N, C-alpha and C positions, 0 to 999 in steps of 0.2 A: 504494500500500500504506500503510495507516494505521500510524502510529508507536505504539510501546508507551508508555503513559502511566505515569510514574514519580513516586512520592512519595519525597523524600529525608528521611531521619531522621539527625540529626547533633548533636553537642555544640556548642551555641551559644557557650558560654563559652571553648572551646578550639579549635574546628575550623571556624570560619566560612570560612576560606580554602579548605578542602576542598569545602565546598558550592559555592563560587564556581567552583572547578575543574570540578566536575561540571556546573554550569550551562553553562560554556563548552563542554564536550564535547557537550552536548545541541544546541548550535548548529552543530556541524560538518556539512558537506554529507552525509557518509555516516553520520550518527547515526541509529540505529534507534529512538531514544526521544525523548520530549518530556516536559517537566516540567509536570505538571498543577498542582502547587503543592507547597510544602514545609513543613517544620515551622513551628510558630507560637511566637513568643517572647512568651508571656504567662504569667501565674500559672497553675499547674496546678490547676484546679478543675473542677467539673462542666461549665461552659460551654466551657472549653478542650478538654476531652476530647470534647465533642459536635462541636466544630469539626474537631478532628483526625479523628474517626471519619467525618464527612461527606467530608472530603478523601481519606482513605484508601479509602473505599468507591468513589470515582470513578476510581481508578487500576487498572492491571493488575499492578503489582509495586511493592514497597517496597524501596528500597535503604538499608541501614543502614550509614552510613560510620563506621568505627571509628578512633579515635585513641588517644592515651595515657591519656585520662581518661574514656572512654566508660562505664566501669563505674560512674561516679559521676553520670552524666547521667540524672536522674530522668525527664526528658521523652522521652529515647530509649527507655528501657525501657517507658514508658507507650505510646508509639507502636508498639513491637514487639508488645506485648500486644494492642493494638487490631487490628493487622494479622492476628495469629493468630485473634482472635475473629471477625474478618470473613472469614476464610478466604482472605486475600490471600497470594500467594507473596512471599517476601522472601529476601534474601541479605545477608550481612555482607561489606563491602568494606574491606580494609586501607587506611586513608587514607595512611599514610606507609610508604615503603620503607626509611627510615633511622632509624626509631624503633620502639618497642614499641607495637603496637596491641592494645587489649584489647576484649573483647566487652562489650556492655551486660549489666548484672546480670540482666536478664530473658531473656537468650539461653539456649538449651538447650546442654548440654555437647556434643551432637552437631552443633550448628550450625558449619559450616565457615566460616572467614574466607578470602576469596579475594583474591589479589593484584590490585591496580588497574593494569592495563595496558589500552590501548585495545582490542586484539583480545579480551582476556579479558572486558572490560566488555560488549562487543557480544555475545559468546557467552552471558554470564550473563543479559543482558536478554532474549535469545531463549529462555531457559529451560534453557540448558546448565549445569545444576548438580545 
């Protein structure tokens, strides 16, 4: 059975650890997903958006990892908008269980933020949202 291809969107300046944790989970034996690629740490211009669009087009789902400052991460909002324009499903994942996680500024008010547990993540990757 093919694994679900995932693009991770996260705040580089504050939440790189969270990205690494998700990378680690993708390598677990019972992981239902693989990382196609993740966010690009470059100046946000036309070329950056073209690269992000190409990467997002190649995945099945976009995981938006939310931390304390995600609302100020311009790249996360840009990637979320690209996912929407490409018709890719996405979900917001609460990065910390002991801090306040905030949605990216481009998130819809109706976008739910889900708790990050291994069983929950597997369910979300499978479309349970």
